[in-house]
DOTI-72852 format. One line per field, with one value per residue (C-alpha): residue number from 1; chain; x, y, z. Coordinates in nm, 3 decimals. Each point is the difference from the previous one (the first is absolute). Last residue first. Example, Ala and Ser with C-alpha at 12.3 -4.5 7.8 and 13.67 -1.06 7.14 Angstrom:
<mardrens>
figu = c(2  1)
torke = c(A  A)
c1 = c(1.367  -0.137)
c2 = c(-0.106  -0.344)
c3 = c(0.714  0.066)
</mardrens>
This chain:
<mardrens>
figu = c(335  334  333  332  331  330  329  328  327  326  325  324  323  322  321  320  319  318  317  316  315  314  313  312  311  310  309  308  307  306  305  304  303  302  301  300  299  298  297  296  295  294  293  292  291  290  289  288  287  286  285  284  283  282  281  280  279  278  277  276  275  274  273  272  271  270  269  268  267  266  265  264  263  262  261  260  259  258  257  256  255  254  253  252  251  250  249  248  247  246  245  244  243  242  241  240  239  238  237  236  235  234  233  232  231  230  229  228  227  226  225  224  223  222  221  220  219  218  217  216  215  214  213  212  211  210  209  208  207  206  205  204  203  202  201  200  199  198  197  196  195  194  193  192  191  190  189  188  187  186  185  184  183  182  181  180  179  178  177  176  175  174  173  172  171  170  169  168  167  166  165  164  163  162  161  160  159  158  157  156  155  154  153  152  151  150  149  148  147  146  145  144  143  142  141  140  139  138  137  136  135  134  133  132  131  130  129  128  127  126  125  124  123  122  121  120  119  118  117  116  115  114  113  112  111  110  109  108  107  106  105  104  103  102  101  100  99  98  97  96  95  94  93  92  91  90  89  88  87  86  85  84  83  82  81  80  79  78  77  76  75  74  73  72  71  70  69  68  67  66  65  64  63  62  61  60  59  58  57  56  55  54  53  52  51  50  49  48  47  46  45  44  43  42  41  40  39  38  37  36  35  34  33  32  31  30  29  28  27  26  25  24  23  22  21  20  19  18  17  16  15  14  13  12  11  10  9  8  7  6  5  4  3  2  1)
torke = c(A  A  A  A  A  A  A  A  A  A  A  A  A  A  A  A  A  A  A  A  A  A  A  A  A  A  A  A  A  A  A  A  A  A  A  A  A  A  A  A  A  A  A  A  A  A  A  A  A  A  A  A  A  A  A  A  A  A  A  A  A  A  A  A  A  A  A  A  A  A  A  A  A  A  A  A  A  A  A  A  A  A  A  A  A  A  A  A  A  A  A  A  A  A  A  A  A  A  A  A  A  A  A  A  A  A  A  A  A  A  A  A  A  A  A  A  A  A  A  A  A  A  A  A  A  A  A  A  A  A  A  A  A  A  A  A  A  A  A  A  A  A  A  A  A  A  A  A  A  A  A  A  A  A  A  A  A  A  A  A  A  A  A  A  A  A  A  A  A  A  A  A  A  A  A  A  A  A  A  A  A  A  A  A  A  A  A  A  A  A  A  A  A  A  A  A  A  A  A  A  A  A  A  A  A  A  A  A  A  A  A  A  A  A  A  A  A  A  A  A  A  A  A  A  A  A  A  A  A  A  A  A  A  A  A  A  A  A  A  A  A  A  A  A  A  A  A  A  A  A  A  A  A  A  A  A  A  A  A  A  A  A  A  A  A  A  A  A  A  A  A  A  A  A  A  A  A  A  A  A  A  A  A  A  A  A  A  A  A  A  A  A  A  A  A  A  A  A  A  A  A  A  A  A  A  A  A  A  A  A  A  A  A  A  A  A  A  A  A  A  A  A  A  A  A  A  A  A  A  A  A  A  A  A  A)
c1 = c(0.017  -0.007  -0.114  0.297  0.225  -0.117  0.108  0.348  0.043  -0.116  0.251  0.283  -0.133  -0.045  0.342  0.167  -0.177  0.119  0.354  0.022  -0.166  0.251  0.254  -0.212  -0.312  -0.371  -0.194  -0.334  -0.175  0.263  0.077  -0.376  -0.022  0.215  -0.152  -0.350  0.058  0.166  -0.291  -0.249  0.205  0.001  -0.379  -0.016  0.229  -0.203  -0.317  0.164  0.130  -0.344  -0.164  0.256  -0.055  0.161  -0.233  0.085  -0.097  -0.263  -0.019  0.014  0.268  0.196  -0.013  0.135  0.277  0.093  -0.001  0.233  0.237  -0.001  0.100  -0.235  0.052  0.173  0.007  0.169  0.077  -0.345  0.053  -0.155  -0.319  -0.033  -0.147  -0.230  -0.102  -0.096  -0.274  -0.190  -0.188  -0.036  0.297  0.276  0.240  -0.025  0.048  0.358  0.095  0.029  0.138  0.157  0.053  0.192  0.322  0.157  0.317  -0.083  -0.325  -0.191  -0.155  -0.159  -0.049  0.360  -0.019  -0.278  -0.365  -0.114  -0.343  -0.147  -0.318  -0.354  -0.254  -0.208  -0.179  -0.047  0.351  -0.044  -0.045  0.371  0.088  -0.218  0.149  0.365  0.078  -0.205  0.204  0.324  -0.099  -0.033  0.347  0.142  -0.136  0.119  0.359  0.077  0.205  0.028  -0.060  -0.145  -0.350  0.009  0.091  -0.286  -0.249  0.120  -0.039  -0.357  -0.083  0.141  -0.226  -0.311  0.046  0.080  -0.318  -0.217  0.156  -0.073  -0.363  -0.213  0.284  0.254  0.227  -0.242  -0.082  -0.176  0.290  0.252  -0.126  0.249  -0.147  -0.302  -0.316  -0.172  0.288  0.025  0.239  0.083  0.281  0.197  0.043  0.158  0.248  0.096  0.053  0.226  0.199  0.034  0.146  0.244  0.119  0.039  0.203  0.228  0.057  0.074  0.245  0.179  -0.028  0.295  -0.079  -0.373  0.027  0.014  -0.268  -0.200  -0.026  0.084  -0.267  -0.260  -0.315  -0.021  -0.360  -0.146  -0.052  -0.142  0.040  -0.144  0.210  0.011  0.067  -0.186  -0.354  0.035  -0.314  0.107  0.145  0.009  0.079  0.084  -0.033  0.129  0.296  -0.021  0.088  -0.300  -0.247  -0.290  -0.186  0.191  0.013  -0.292  0.103  0.348  -0.161  -0.193  0.307  0.206  -0.271  0.006  0.377  -0.043  -0.206  0.151  0.252  -0.178  0.062  0.359  0.069  0.281  -0.260  0.124  -0.023  0.339  0.159  -0.120  -0.348  -0.127  -0.245  0.232  0.076  -0.180  0.163  0.090  0.067  0.118  -0.030  0.249  -0.083  0.263  -0.213  0.024  -0.047  0.254  -0.078  0.106  -0.061  -0.127  0.006  -0.199  0.147  0.335  0.013  0.303  0.104  -0.206  0.039  0.058  -0.185  0.069  -0.179  -0.349  -0.260  -0.297  -0.274  -0.251  0.290  0.119  -0.118  0.122  0.332  0.067  -0.066  0.236  0.273  -0.032  -0.213  0.142  -0.085  0.128  -0.092  0.307  0.220  0.173  0.374  0.025  -0.198)
c2 = c(-0.604  0.355  0.161  0.238  -0.284  -0.217  0.278  0.019  -0.378  -0.002  0.273  -0.215  -0.306  0.180  0.165  -0.334  -0.163  0.273  -0.011  -0.374  0.039  0.248  -0.274  -0.129  -0.196  0.064  -0.296  0.174  -0.276  0.004  0.369  0.063  -0.124  0.264  0.282  -0.122  -0.026  0.343  0.146  -0.136  0.154  0.333  0.003  -0.096  0.285  0.242  -0.099  0.043  0.347  0.105  -0.121  0.180  0.331  0.092  0.276  0.120  0.366  0.108  0.120  -0.353  0.073  0.246  -0.248  -0.275  0.227  0.094  -0.368  -0.081  0.279  -0.135  -0.360  -0.213  -0.051  -0.308  -0.375  -0.012  -0.266  0.046  0.362  0.027  -0.180  0.189  0.314  -0.215  -0.209  0.323  0.044  -0.289  -0.229  -0.094  -0.170  0.073  -0.286  0.013  0.378  -0.048  0.350  0.363  0.251  0.340  0.088  0.327  -0.030  0.287  -0.137  -0.366  0.029  -0.279  -0.342  -0.167  -0.377  -0.069  0.269  -0.180  0.046  -0.356  0.026  0.247  0.050  0.056  0.076  -0.251  0.215  -0.110  -0.007  0.041  -0.378  -0.043  0.176  -0.238  -0.300  0.105  -0.240  -0.268  0.033  0.004  -0.324  -0.167  0.123  -0.118  -0.348  -0.007  0.086  0.042  -0.318  -0.107  -0.357  0.096  -0.130  0.125  0.350  0.006  -0.116  0.273  0.261  -0.118  0.023  0.354  0.098  -0.161  0.170  0.327  -0.025  -0.055  0.297  0.218  -0.107  -0.142  -0.228  -0.062  -0.267  -0.128  0.366  -0.075  -0.207  0.274  0.301  -0.028  0.108  0.186  0.005  0.196  0.244  0.376  0.227  0.331  -0.164  -0.029  0.378  -0.015  -0.262  0.225  0.298  -0.207  -0.114  0.367  0.089  -0.292  0.105  0.360  -0.110  -0.203  0.306  0.220  -0.250  0.004  -0.304  -0.224  -0.265  0.016  -0.081  -0.379  -0.049  0.278  -0.183  0.253  0.185  -0.037  -0.216  -0.261  -0.063  -0.337  -0.343  -0.265  -0.370  -0.306  -0.315  -0.323  0.191  0.087  -0.120  0.051  0.220  0.261  0.229  0.369  0.314  0.364  0.026  0.339  0.018  0.211  0.367  0.074  0.259  -0.184  -0.098  -0.318  -0.114  -0.243  -0.135  -0.069  -0.198  -0.218  -0.082  -0.065  -0.229  -0.200  -0.029  -0.116  -0.312  -0.184  0.175  0.002  -0.365  -0.002  -0.100  -0.248  -0.274  -0.304  -0.354  -0.108  0.012  0.357  0.104  0.204  0.290  0.205  0.348  0.262  0.189  0.366  0.170  0.361  0.213  0.195  0.211  0.045  -0.026  -0.374  -0.125  -0.021  -0.243  0.028  -0.315  -0.078  -0.354  -0.028  -0.034  0.156  0.282  0.227  -0.047  0.038  -0.290  0.111  0.039  0.134  0.072  -0.131  0.103  0.208  0.045  -0.263  -0.245  0.025  -0.343  -0.189  0.185  -0.046  -0.373  -0.026  0.184  -0.213  0.121  0.025  -0.261  0.105  -0.194  -0.227  0.313  0.091  0.056  -0.049  0.075)
c3 = c(2.632  0.136  -0.326  -0.016  0.117  -0.288  -0.236  0.150  -0.024  -0.361  -0.085  0.128  -0.182  -0.333  0.017  0.077  -0.295  -0.235  0.138  -0.063  -0.340  -0.141  -0.067  -0.286  -0.091  -0.042  -0.134  -0.015  0.189  0.279  0.058  0.008  0.360  0.169  -0.203  0.075  0.376  0.007  -0.196  0.251  0.279  -0.182  -0.021  0.369  0.109  -0.211  0.182  0.339  -0.084  -0.124  0.321  0.217  -0.178  -0.331  -0.117  -0.350  -0.020  -0.253  -0.359  -0.139  -0.260  0.214  0.288  -0.227  -0.122  0.355  0.097  -0.289  0.108  0.358  -0.095  0.208  0.370  0.140  -0.052  -0.337  -0.257  -0.157  -0.101  -0.345  0.100  0.329  -0.158  -0.213  0.300  0.178  -0.262  0.170  -0.234  -0.365  -0.160  -0.247  -0.058  -0.381  -0.011  -0.114  -0.117  0.105  -0.249  -0.049  0.366  -0.001  0.199  -0.192  -0.155  0.057  -0.201  0.170  -0.043  0.303  0.026  0.105  0.270  0.188  -0.089  0.070  0.163  -0.247  0.203  -0.131  0.274  0.196  0.262  0.363  0.146  0.377  0.029  -0.071  0.326  0.199  -0.179  0.049  0.285  -0.177  -0.316  0.200  0.174  -0.341  -0.091  0.333  -0.063  -0.360  0.078  -0.373  -0.017  -0.364  -0.115  -0.339  0.065  0.359  -0.116  -0.249  0.265  0.239  -0.275  -0.066  0.371  -0.002  -0.288  0.147  0.336  -0.175  -0.207  0.305  0.178  -0.307  -0.026  -0.284  -0.100  -0.274  -0.140  -0.266  -0.058  -0.330  -0.131  0.073  0.199  0.287  0.331  0.134  -0.204  -0.281  -0.034  0.034  -0.191  0.170  0.196  -0.324  0.005  0.346  -0.115  -0.292  0.231  0.224  -0.303  -0.096  0.338  -0.007  -0.346  0.113  0.302  -0.228  -0.220  0.301  0.145  -0.336  -0.225  -0.079  0.261  -0.073  -0.369  -0.013  0.267  -0.163  -0.329  -0.273  -0.194  -0.271  0.004  -0.274  -0.103  0.090  -0.149  0.235  -0.076  0.174  -0.016  -0.202  -0.321  -0.320  0.075  0.378  -0.031  0.255  -0.265  0.077  -0.194  0.058  0.379  0.107  0.238  0.316  0.039  0.228  -0.127  0.160  -0.316  -0.083  0.363  -0.021  -0.341  0.137  0.281  -0.243  -0.208  0.312  0.133  -0.323  0.043  0.359  -0.076  0.299  0.226  0.337  0.078  -0.116  -0.358  -0.054  0.041  0.188  -0.136  0.134  -0.345  -0.046  -0.100  -0.293  -0.021  -0.220  0.136  -0.206  -0.282  -0.039  -0.332  0.005  -0.314  -0.209  -0.306  -0.269  -0.313  -0.004  0.354  0.279  0.280  0.363  0.197  0.349  0.143  0.321  0.351  0.089  -0.253  -0.013  -0.359  -0.317  -0.240  -0.357  -0.329  -0.348  -0.328  0.083  -0.258  0.111  0.257  -0.117  -0.060  0.360  0.113  -0.306  -0.026  0.370  -0.031  -0.297  0.189  0.314  0.291  0.350  0.267  0.342  0.313  -0.008  -0.008  -0.324  -0.007  -0.373  -0.314)
</mardrens>
């Protein structure tokens, strides 16, 4: 297999055969494209069934002793398994967990085997979809985010390792999360304007305190994690629940629009309102919270370029987009 990122560790044929033995005999396997973190493989079993095999990122360090996992990225595959169990009864078109292997007996990584959800990645399909089909997809994503809000968590934050990166309050979690992002950036020599980022947390602290219930949020529901029928815009699948957290539902709406500083996509808002049965109120506090969530994402996206080994001409434009958006978001918070 070629073109793998340093974080990706797919299973070899013999490893796949050992792990998947309870489900059937492996007849073919291939690396699924589009992922920028874990390795994801499609595997065909005898009888014609196809499953998805996802592996964790190895807990190894580079030559400078740095982990390629950012502070919030540890034990994410176990979190994905747990989060998929939580959404199983919500009517959301998410994968079903078929098998798991966290024993490290076969390979040096954790393994999650899931059902294959149908559809075409929305980021590949959107250009050929009609405006009506794209609007339907946005609307259905909004409805899905609303449904997730019905699931409550024990604490705020990421549930991995017993909420190792979590807190009893939403402001407390954001302080810890941003501090972790600053530490990651320092380790990799990336300038995320740490002082301004810390000031942004304090500027938003009053607004953050308005969030009092830790509800389930798919924090990474961008087009690449949504599968659609390109003819109709029907959402046929949502994937990658590994970065789901418990907190403010607005994070879910912002998660697919991180390179933005303005209002959410109107069709997505309408879907969210249809799902919750009430209007979405974007007052000053809500706007400030969303600005902070996007600022954190900008810091992460700027830093992760290094541990993931991204390369290519696209990086200059990507960095420029992050920095321009970061300036607009800082302006919203007045820092």
